[in-house]
VEXDREN-2710 file (C-alpha; in Angstrom, 1 decimal):
% VEXDREN-2710
k/r/px/py/pz
1/MET/124.4/228.1/88.5
2/SER/123.9/228.7/92.2
3/ASN/124.5/226.0/95.2
4/GLU/120.8/225.8/96.2
5/LYS/119.5/222.5/95.9
6/ARG/117.7/221.9/92.8
7/LYS/114.3/220.0/92.7
8/GLY/115.3/216.4/92.6
9/GLY/118.0/216.6/94.8
10/ALA/120.8/216.9/92.1
11/TYR/123.0/217.7/94.4
12/ASP/123.0/219.7/98.1
13/VAL/126.7/221.2/99.4
14/PRO/129.8/221.1/96.9
15/LEU/132.4/218.7/98.6
16/SER/136.3/219.1/97.6
17/PRO/136.7/215.0/96.6
18/SER/140.6/213.8/97.2
19/GLY/143.1/213.9/94.6
20/THR/140.7/216.6/92.6
21/SER/141.1/220.2/91.6
22/GLY/137.7/221.1/94.1
23/SER/137.5/224.2/95.1
24/PRO/134.8/225.4/97.7
25/ALA/132.4/227.7/96.6
26/GLY/133.0/231.7/96.4
27/GLU/137.1/231.1/95.6
28/ALA/138.2/233.7/93.1
29/TRP/139.1/232.1/89.9
30/PRO/142.3/232.6/88.4
31/GLU/143.2/233.9/85.1
32/PHE/142.9/230.9/82.8
33/GLU/146.0/229.8/80.5
34/PRO/145.6/229.3/77.1
35/LEU/145.3/226.4/75.1
36/HIS/147.4/226.8/72.6
37/ASP/146.8/225.4/68.7
38/GLU/147.4/221.9/68.5
39/LEU/147.8/221.5/64.7
40/PRO/151.3/222.1/63.2
41/PRO/152.1/224.1/59.8
42/VAL/151.6/222.2/56.5
43/GLU/152.8/223.4/53.2
44/PRO/150.4/225.0/50.8
45/PHE/150.7/223.0/47.7
46/ASP/152.6/224.3/44.8
47/PHE/151.0/224.0/41.0
48/MET/154.5/223.4/39.9
49/LEU/154.3/219.8/42.0
50/LEU/151.7/218.6/39.2
51/PRO/152.4/217.6/35.4
52/GLU/152.2/219.9/32.9
53/ALA/149.4/217.5/31.1
54/LEU/147.4/218.1/34.8
55/ARG/148.3/221.3/36.0
56/PRO/145.4/223.4/34.1
57/TRP/142.8/221.0/34.9
58/ILE/143.6/221.3/38.8
59/THR/144.3/224.9/38.6
60/ASP/140.6/225.1/36.8
61/ILE/138.9/223.0/39.7
62/ALA/140.4/224.6/42.7
63/GLU/139.5/228.3/41.5
64/ARG/135.7/227.5/40.6
65/MET/135.0/225.4/43.5
66/GLN/137.1/227.9/45.5
67/CYS/138.6/224.9/47.5
68/PRO/142.1/224.0/48.6
69/PRO/143.9/222.9/45.7
70/ASP/145.3/219.9/47.8
71/PHE/142.5/218.2/47.8
72/PRO/142.0/217.6/43.7
73/ALA/145.7/217.4/43.0
74/ALA/146.1/214.7/45.8
75/ALA/143.0/213.0/44.3
76/SER/144.6/213.3/40.8
77/LEU/147.8/211.8/41.6
78/VAL/145.8/208.5/43.4
79/ALA/143.5/208.0/40.1
80/ALA/146.7/207.9/38.0
81/GLY/148.3/205.6/39.9
82/SER/145.4/203.4/39.6
83/LEU/145.6/202.9/35.9
84/VAL/149.3/202.5/35.5
85/GLY/148.7/199.6/38.1
86/ARG/150.8/196.6/37.1
87/LYS/151.3/197.4/33.6
88/VAL/154.8/198.6/34.6
89/GLY/156.7/199.4/38.0
90/ILE/160.3/201.0/38.7
91/TYR/163.6/200.0/39.5
92/PRO/164.6/202.6/42.5
93/LYS/168.2/200.3/41.9
94/CYS/170.3/200.8/39.5
95/GLN/170.7/196.8/39.4
96/ASP/169.0/195.4/42.3
97/ASP/165.6/193.4/41.3
98/TRP/163.4/195.6/43.9
99/LEU/160.2/196.5/41.9
100/VAL/158.0/199.2/43.4
101/VAL/154.4/199.4/41.4
102/ALA/152.9/202.6/41.7
103/ASN/149.7/201.4/43.7
104/LEU/148.5/204.7/46.2
105/TRP/146.5/205.1/49.4
106/GLY/145.5/209.1/50.0
107/GLY/142.5/211.0/51.3
108/ALA/141.3/214.9/51.8
109/VAL/141.0/216.2/55.2
110/GLY/138.5/219.0/56.2
111/ARG/135.5/220.4/57.3
112/PRO/132.5/219.6/54.9
113/SER/132.5/223.6/54.1
114/LEU/135.9/223.0/52.5
115/LEU/134.4/221.5/49.0
116/LYS/136.7/218.7/50.0
117/THR/134.3/215.7/48.1
118/PRO/132.6/217.9/45.1
119/SER/136.3/218.4/44.2
120/VAL/137.2/215.0/44.4
121/ARG/134.6/213.8/42.7
122/GLU/135.5/216.2/40.0
123/VAL/139.0/214.4/39.7
124/MET/137.0/211.0/39.8
125/LYS/134.9/212.0/36.4
126/PRO/137.8/210.4/33.7
127/LEU/137.3/207.7/35.5
128/GLN/133.7/207.3/35.5
129/ARG/133.6/208.1/31.9
130/LEU/136.4/205.0/31.1
131/GLU/133.7/203.1/33.3
132/VAL/131.1/204.0/31.2
133/GLU/132.6/203.4/28.3
134/ALA/133.8/199.8/29.0
135/LYS/130.5/198.9/30.4
136/GLN/128.5/200.0/26.8
137/ASN/131.4/197.7/25.6
138/PHE/130.4/195.0/27.8
139/GLU/126.7/194.9/26.7
140/SER/127.8/195.3/23.0
141/GLU/130.4/192.3/23.4
142/LEU/127.5/190.4/25.3
143/ALA/124.7/190.6/22.9
144/THR/127.2/189.4/20.0
145/ARG/128.2/186.3/22.1
146/ARG/124.9/185.4/23.2
147/ALA/124.5/184.8/19.7
148/GLU/127.3/182.9/19.3
149/HIS/126.3/181.0/22.7
150/ARG/123.1/179.7/21.0
151/VAL/125.3/178.5/18.0
152/GLU/127.4/176.5/20.3
153/GLU/124.8/175.0/22.1
154/ALA/122.8/174.0/18.9
155/LYS/126.0/172.1/18.3
156/GLU/126.1/170.7/21.4
157/LYS/122.8/169.3/21.8
158/ALA/123.7/167.6/17.9
159/LEU/126.6/165.9/19.4
160/ASP/124.6/164.7/22.1
161/LYS/122.1/162.9/20.1
162/LYS/125.1/161.5/17.8
163/ILE/126.8/160.1/21.0
164/ARG/123.4/158.4/22.3
165/VAL/123.0/156.9/18.6
166/ALA/126.0/155.5/19.1
167/ILE/125.2/154.1/22.3
168/ASP/121.8/152.6/21.3
169/ALA/124.2/150.9/18.6
170/GLU/126.8/149.5/20.9
171/ASN/129.6/151.6/19.1
172/GLU/131.2/152.2/22.4
173/SER/134.4/153.5/20.4
174/GLU/132.1/155.6/18.5
175/ALA/130.4/157.2/21.3
176/THR/133.7/158.0/23.1
177/ARG/135.2/159.5/19.9
178/LEU/132.1/162.2/20.0
179/ALA/132.4/162.6/23.7
180/GLU/136.2/163.6/23.2
181/GLU/135.1/165.5/20.3
182/SER/132.4/167.4/22.7
183/ILE/135.0/168.1/25.0
184/ARG/136.1/172.0/24.7
185/ALA/137.7/174.7/27.0
186/PRO/134.6/176.0/28.9
187/ARG/133.2/178.9/27.2
188/SER/133.9/182.2/28.9
189/GLY/131.4/185.5/28.3
190/PRO/132.9/189.0/28.0
191/THR/134.8/190.6/30.9
192/ARG/133.2/193.9/31.8
193/LYS/136.3/196.4/32.5
194/ARG/136.1/198.0/35.7
195/TYR/138.3/201.5/37.0
196/LEU/136.5/202.1/40.2
197/VAL/134.3/200.7/43.5
198/ASN/132.7/202.0/46.4
199/ASP/131.6/199.2/48.1
200/ALA/132.1/195.6/48.1
201/THR/133.1/193.1/50.2
202/VAL/136.5/191.5/50.3
203/GLU/135.1/188.3/48.2
204/LYS/133.5/190.3/45.9
205/LEU/136.3/192.6/45.2
206/GLY/138.2/189.5/44.8
207/GLU/136.3/188.2/41.9
208/LEU/137.0/191.6/40.6
209/LEU/140.7/191.8/40.8
210/ASN/140.8/188.0/38.9
211/GLU/138.6/190.2/35.6
212/ASN/140.5/193.3/36.4
213/VAL/144.2/191.9/36.7
214/ASN/145.4/195.8/36.8
215/GLY/143.5/197.0/39.9
216/LEU/141.0/199.1/40.9
217/LEU/140.6/202.2/43.0
218/ILE/137.9/202.0/45.8
219/PHE/136.6/205.7/46.1
220/ARG/134.8/206.6/49.2
221/ASP/132.9/209.7/50.3
222/GLU/133.2/209.0/53.7
223/LEU/136.5/207.3/54.6
224/MET/135.6/206.7/58.4
225/GLY/133.2/204.3/57.0
226/PHE/135.3/202.1/55.5
227/LEU/137.7/202.2/58.1
228/ARG/135.0/201.3/60.6
229/SER/133.9/198.7/58.8
230/LEU/137.4/197.0/58.8
231/GLU/136.6/196.8/62.4
232/LYS/133.6/195.3/62.9
233/GLU/133.1/191.3/64.1
234/GLY/133.1/188.7/61.1
235/HIS/135.6/191.5/59.2
236/GLU/138.6/190.6/60.6
237/CYS/140.5/189.0/57.8
238/ASP/139.0/192.0/55.5
239/ARG/141.9/194.0/57.1
240/ALA/145.2/191.5/56.3
241/PHE/143.5/191.6/52.6
242/TYR/144.3/194.5/52.4
243/LEU/147.4/194.9/54.0
244/GLU/148.1/192.6/50.9
245/ALA/146.7/194.5/48.1
246/TRP/149.0/197.8/49.4
247/THR/152.0/196.4/47.8
248/GLY/150.2/196.1/44.3
249/ASN/152.3/192.9/43.0
250/SER/150.7/190.4/45.6
251/ARG/148.7/187.4/45.4
252/TYR/146.0/186.8/47.6
253/THR/144.3/183.3/48.5
254/TYR/141.0/183.0/51.1
255/ASP/138.6/179.9/51.4
256/ARG/134.8/180.6/52.6
257/ILE/132.4/178.2/52.8
258/GLY/129.7/178.8/50.0
259/ARG/132.6/180.6/47.5
260/GLY/135.1/177.9/48.1
261/THR/138.7/178.6/47.5
262/ILE/139.4/181.8/45.3
263/ASP/142.8/182.4/44.1
264/ILE/143.9/186.2/43.5
265/GLU/146.6/186.3/41.2
266/ALA/146.8/190.0/41.2
267/ALA/145.7/191.8/44.6
268/THR/146.3/195.4/43.8
269/VAL/143.7/197.8/45.5
270/SER/144.2/201.8/45.2
271/ILE/141.9/203.9/48.0
272/PHE/141.0/207.3/48.6
273/GLY/138.1/209.1/50.3
274/CYS/137.0/212.1/52.3
275/VAL/137.4/212.2/56.2
276/GLN/136.7/214.8/58.5
277/PRO/138.9/216.0/61.1
278/GLY/136.9/215.3/64.6
279/PRO/135.9/211.4/63.4
280/LEU/139.7/211.5/61.9
281/ALA/141.4/212.2/65.5
282/SER/139.5/209.4/67.2
283/TYR/141.0/207.2/64.8
284/MET/144.4/208.2/64.8
285/ARG/144.8/208.1/68.4
286/ARG/144.0/204.4/68.4
287/ALA/145.8/203.5/65.2
288/ILE/149.6/204.4/66.8
289/ASN/149.0/203.5/70.0
290/ASP/150.4/199.8/71.2
291/THR/147.2/198.2/70.1
292/GLU/145.8/195.7/67.7
293/ASP/145.0/198.5/65.3
294/ALA/148.7/199.4/65.1
295/ASP/149.4/197.5/62.2
296/GLY/151.0/199.2/59.8
297/PHE/147.5/200.4/58.2
298/VAL/147.1/203.6/58.5
299/GLN/151.0/204.3/57.4
300/ARG/149.8/203.1/54.3
301/PHE/147.6/206.4/53.6
302/GLN/150.8/208.0/52.2
303/VAL/148.8/210.6/49.8
304/ILE/146.7/212.0/52.5
305/VAL/146.5/216.1/53.1
306/TRP/145.0/218.3/55.5
307/PRO/145.2/222.2/53.9
308/ASP/144.1/225.4/55.9
309/PRO/141.2/226.4/54.7
310/GLY/141.3/229.8/52.7
311/THR/141.7/233.2/54.2
312/THR/139.8/234.9/51.0
313/TRP/136.6/233.9/49.1
314/ARG/135.7/235.6/45.9
315/ASN/132.4/234.4/43.6
316/VAL/134.4/232.3/40.6
317/ASP/131.1/232.0/37.9
318/ARG/132.8/230.5/34.6
319/HIS/132.2/227.7/32.4
320/PRO/135.0/224.8/33.4
321/ASN/137.6/224.9/31.1
322/THR/136.9/222.4/28.1
323/VAL/140.3/222.6/27.1
324/ALA/142.2/221.1/30.2
325/LYS/139.5/219.0/31.0
326/THR/139.2/217.0/27.8
327/ARG/143.1/216.8/27.6
328/ALA/143.3/215.5/31.6
329/TYR/140.7/212.7/30.0
330/GLU/143.0/211.9/26.9
331/VAL/145.8/212.0/29.4
332/PHE/143.7/209.3/32.0
333/LYS/142.9/207.3/28.5
334/ALA/146.6/207.2/27.4
335/LEU/147.4/205.4/31.0
336/ASP/144.3/203.0/30.4
337/GLN/145.6/201.7/27.4
338/LEU/149.1/201.7/28.2
339/ALA/150.8/198.5/26.4
340/PHE/154.4/197.0/27.5
341/THR/155.2/197.5/23.4
342/GLN/154.9/201.4/24.4
343/LEU/157.7/201.1/26.8
344/GLU/161.1/200.6/27.0
345/VAL/161.1/198.3/30.1
346/GLU/163.8/195.4/31.5
347/THR/162.8/192.5/33.0
348/VAL/165.3/191.0/35.2
349/LYS/167.2/188.2/34.1
350/PHE/166.3/186.3/37.2
351/ALA/162.6/187.3/37.5
352/LYS/159.6/185.3/36.3
353/ASP/158.3/185.5/33.1
354/ASP/154.9/186.3/34.6
355/ASP/156.6/189.8/36.3
356/ILE/155.8/193.0/36.2
357/PRO/158.1/194.8/33.7
358/GLY/159.9/197.8/35.3
359/LEU/161.6/201.0/34.2
360/ARG/164.7/202.6/35.6
361/PHE/166.2/205.9/35.8
362/ASP/168.6/207.6/34.0
363/PRO/171.6/207.8/35.1
364/ALA/171.1/211.8/36.5
365/ALA/168.3/210.7/37.9
366/GLN/169.9/207.5/40.2
367/ALA/172.4/209.9/41.1
368/VAL/169.9/211.8/42.7
369/PHE/167.7/209.3/44.2
370/ASP/170.6/207.6/45.9
371/ALA/171.9/210.8/47.1
372/TRP/168.2/211.5/48.7
373/ARG/168.2/207.5/49.8
374/GLU/171.0/207.9/51.6
375/LYS/170.2/211.0/54.2
376/PHE/166.7/210.1/54.6
377/GLU/167.9/206.4/55.6
378/ALA/170.4/208.1/58.1
379/ARG/167.9/210.3/59.3
380/LEU/165.5/206.9/59.8
381/SER/168.0/205.5/62.1
382/GLY/168.7/208.3/64.3
383/GLY/165.6/207.4/66.1
384/GLU/164.1/210.9/66.7
385/GLU/160.4/210.7/65.3
386/HIS/157.6/209.3/67.1
387/GLY/157.2/205.0/66.3
388/ALA/154.6/205.5/64.4
389/PHE/155.0/208.2/62.5
390/GLU/158.7/207.0/61.4
391/SER/156.7/203.7/60.2
392/HIS/155.3/206.5/58.1
393/LEU/158.1/207.8/57.1
394/ALA/159.8/204.6/55.9
395/LYS/157.2/203.9/53.2
396/TYR/158.6/206.7/51.2
397/ARG/161.0/204.6/50.0
398/SER/158.9/203.4/47.9
399/LEU/156.3/206.7/47.6
400/VAL/159.1/208.7/45.8
401/PRO/159.5/206.1/42.9
402/SER/156.0/205.9/43.0
403/ILE/155.2/209.2/42.3
404/THR/157.9/209.8/39.9
405/LEU/156.8/206.9/37.5
406/ILE/153.4/208.3/37.9
407/LEU/154.4/211.8/36.9
408/HIS/156.6/210.2/34.0
409/LEU/153.8/208.2/32.2
410/ILE/151.5/211.5/32.8
411/ASP/153.6/213.7/31.0
412/GLY/154.4/211.1/28.0
413/GLY/157.2/209.0/28.9
414/ARG/158.0/205.4/28.0
415/GLY/162.0/205.7/28.5
416/PRO/163.7/205.3/31.4
417/VAL/162.5/208.2/34.3
418/GLY/164.5/211.6/34.8
419/VAL/166.1/213.6/36.9
420/VAL/162.5/216.4/36.4
421/ASP/159.8/213.8/37.4
422/LEU/162.3/213.2/40.1
423/ASN/162.8/216.0/41.5
424/ARG/159.1/217.0/41.7
425/ALA/158.7/213.8/43.3
426/LEU/160.8/215.2/46.2
427/GLY/158.5/218.4/46.4
428/TRP/155.6/216.0/47.0
429/ALA/157.5/214.0/50.0
430/ARG/158.4/217.0/51.4
431/TYR/154.8/218.6/51.2
432/LEU/153.3/215.6/52.6
433/GLU/155.4/214.9/55.4
434/SER/154.1/218.2/56.6
435/HIS/150.6/217.2/56.4
436/ALA/151.6/214.1/57.9
437/ARG/152.8/215.7/60.8
438/ARG/149.7/217.3/61.1
439/ILE/147.4/214.2/60.8
440/TYR/149.8/212.6/62.8
441/SER/149.7/215.2/65.6
442/VAL/146.2/214.0/66.4
443/GLY/146.9/211.0/67.3
444/GLN/149.8/212.0/69.7
445/ASN/148.4/215.0/71.3
446/GLY/145.1/213.8/72.1
447/ASP/144.3/215.6/75.2
448/VAL/145.1/218.6/73.4
449/VAL/142.4/217.8/70.1
450/ALA/139.5/217.1/73.0
451/ALA/140.0/220.3/74.9
452/LYS/139.9/222.0/71.8
453/ALA/136.6/220.7/70.9
454/ILE/135.4/221.1/74.5
455/GLU/136.2/224.8/74.1
456/LYS/134.4/224.8/71.0
457/ARG/131.1/223.6/72.8
458/ILE/131.6/226.1/75.8
459/ARG/131.7/229.0/73.0
460/ARG/128.9/227.7/71.7
461/GLY/126.8/227.1/74.4
462/ASP/126.4/223.8/73.9
463/LEU/127.9/223.5/77.4
464/ARG/126.5/225.7/80.3
465/GLU/128.1/226.7/83.5
466/GLU/128.4/223.4/85.3
467/PHE/128.1/220.4/83.5
468/THR/129.3/216.3/84.1
469/LEU/131.4/214.0/82.0
470/ARG/128.5/212.0/80.8
471/GLN/127.4/215.4/79.1
472/VAL/130.5/215.9/77.3
473/TYR/131.0/212.5/75.5
474/ARG/127.5/211.5/75.3
475/PRO/126.5/213.4/72.4
476/LYS/128.8/212.4/70.5
477/TRP/130.2/215.8/68.8
478/SER/133.5/215.8/66.8
479/GLY/136.4/214.7/68.7
480/LEU/134.8/213.4/71.9
481/THR/133.1/210.5/70.7
482/GLN/134.6/208.1/73.5
483/LYS/135.0/208.8/77.1
484/GLU/138.1/208.7/77.2
485/ASP/138.7/211.4/75.1
486/ALA/136.4/213.8/77.3
487/GLU/138.1/212.7/80.2
488/LYS/141.7/213.9/78.7
489/GLY/140.4/217.3/77.6
490/ILE/138.4/217.9/80.7
491/ALA/141.9/217.1/82.4
492/LEU/143.8/219.1/80.4
493/LEU/141.5/222.6/80.8
494/VAL/141.1/222.0/84.7
495/GLU/145.0/222.2/84.8
496/LEU/145.0/225.3/82.7
497/GLY/142.3/227.0/84.8
498/TRP/139.3/226.8/82.2
499/LEU/137.4/224.6/84.4
500/ARG/137.0/223.7/87.9
501/SER/136.2/220.0/89.0
502/GLU/133.1/219.9/92.2
503/ARG/131.6/217.2/93.8
504/ARG/127.9/217.1/94.8
505/LEU/125.6/215.1/96.7
506/THR/123.6/212.7/95.2
507/LYS/120.6/210.7/96.1
508/GLY/123.2/207.8/95.3
509/ALA/127.0/208.4/94.6
510/PRO/128.2/211.4/95.1
511/THR/128.9/212.8/91.3
512/THR/131.4/215.4/90.1
513/CYS/131.1/218.3/88.1
514/PHE/133.1/220.7/86.0
515/ARG/132.3/224.7/86.4
516/ILE/133.3/226.7/83.5
517/HIS/135.4/229.7/84.2
518/PRO/133.2/233.0/85.0
519/ASP/135.1/235.1/82.0
520/LEU/134.1/232.3/79.3
521/ARG/130.5/232.0/80.5
522/ALA/130.2/235.9/79.8
523/SER/131.3/235.1/76.4
524/GLN/128.7/232.5/75.7
525/PRO/125.1/233.0/73.9
526/PRO/121.7/233.7/75.6
527/PRO/119.9/230.6/76.6
528/GLY/118.1/229.1/74.2
529/ALA/120.4/230.3/71.4
530/THR/122.9/228.9/69.6
531/ALA/126.2/230.3/68.6
532/SER/125.3/230.7/64.6
533/SER/122.3/229.4/62.3
534/ASP/124.2/226.5/60.9
535/GLU/126.0/225.5/64.2
536/SER/123.9/223.4/66.9
537/PRO/125.1/220.3/68.8
538/THR/123.1/218.1/66.9
539/ALA/122.0/216.9/63.4
540/ARG/123.2/220.4/62.5
541/ASP/126.8/220.3/63.4
542/GLU/129.0/219.7/60.4
543/ASP/131.2/216.9/62.1
544/VAL/128.7/215.1/64.6
545/HIS/128.9/210.9/63.3
END
């Protein structure tokens, strides 16, 4: 862009502001430094981490959709854990009463083109089928109970008539006797069993939990919508409720005008959802810093994966593996129907009668877990990790036993938990840690993430020759939704020589503009064109929110 005066007096001459890297017009540009990839590597998914009963099903989903297997695999683990719920927990120690409920939160991170939502929805189909069957049973039982209810109403009316006759006859003792006879426990209608919830207030969720004491799974196509809803005015207490519901063995009481006091005897909520990298980066930058959001909420998403996209694609057009799909449904149904009497459980002697029963490791598995725990605790005490990430890792104390129990029950285990399932769970922990490092890196390296987002817009031609800070954050592009994100990214690109800051005199206060390195401008598409047919800075941009 030339330095001649533009219509409207946008600027007259370049100025070099104090404390900036502004340069005189015409000064030669040095070679810019590379902007390195900010994402740490992640472990690829190993199908051997899956229990044998689900492995063919997850493999078939990933192959037919040509999506990373990480998405359906992680979703299957959380979904299975939601069915186990409070039926049985696991005691990670040999004699202690520390009980872990296999309640998990997780998510799938990736661009829309990676088919994360369709693959996760496929995994949720067994739960949806159970939901439909439960609804049909509820409606059938409701019809039967309606007939019984009409008979009970007729009996009550007849008894009321007898009471009035006794009162008219001044036979108070008979009226009292008849009234006492009419007092019964309040009639309760049939309860609809639920498995999945998509969008509910915490008040309604509390009512559903009282009807479904084993717990519920919240599934959201857009996980960021759920996370942002917790930040809205009037929802300050919702976050505290979910923090309690993560442990799986807590109770919760809330008081609301209109609804009164509701006691949730079993607050157990699993969560799984999908999220795009850009919105996640903005959220993570706030969540892991020393702010009111840093309450350990994000650390509870332990089964969250961000895989690399595949390097090859092939057209797979075949019928779904119905044998594998049927077997997966049978596994989920068996977990749903799992009963106390089917398990070789143990209840600690000094525990209350209503406590959750638990399984323990067999001797070989206990030795392996104790050895892992010893090294793990020594590693945590070293203080070498970022505080937020250290808090995430600390929850692996319960994650490893939880995954072990889920794998054990999926493959039909009903007694002590063995070393095979524990070793698989330890493999899951190593795999998930690598993905967690990638996710936390976008919060710790916010300037690099934002700079990458600006680079993307420069190469697409969305930012041309010279632009202002406002032009970067106003469109709400992925990774650049906040003014401070844009400032950090621009500062890094100026430091690396990608951009040059210049001040312009205007009718009002001077304006800071940023000029793009000529070598980058040469790679831009011509004016009026976009980088590709499906990429634009507005609604068609797959990451824009």
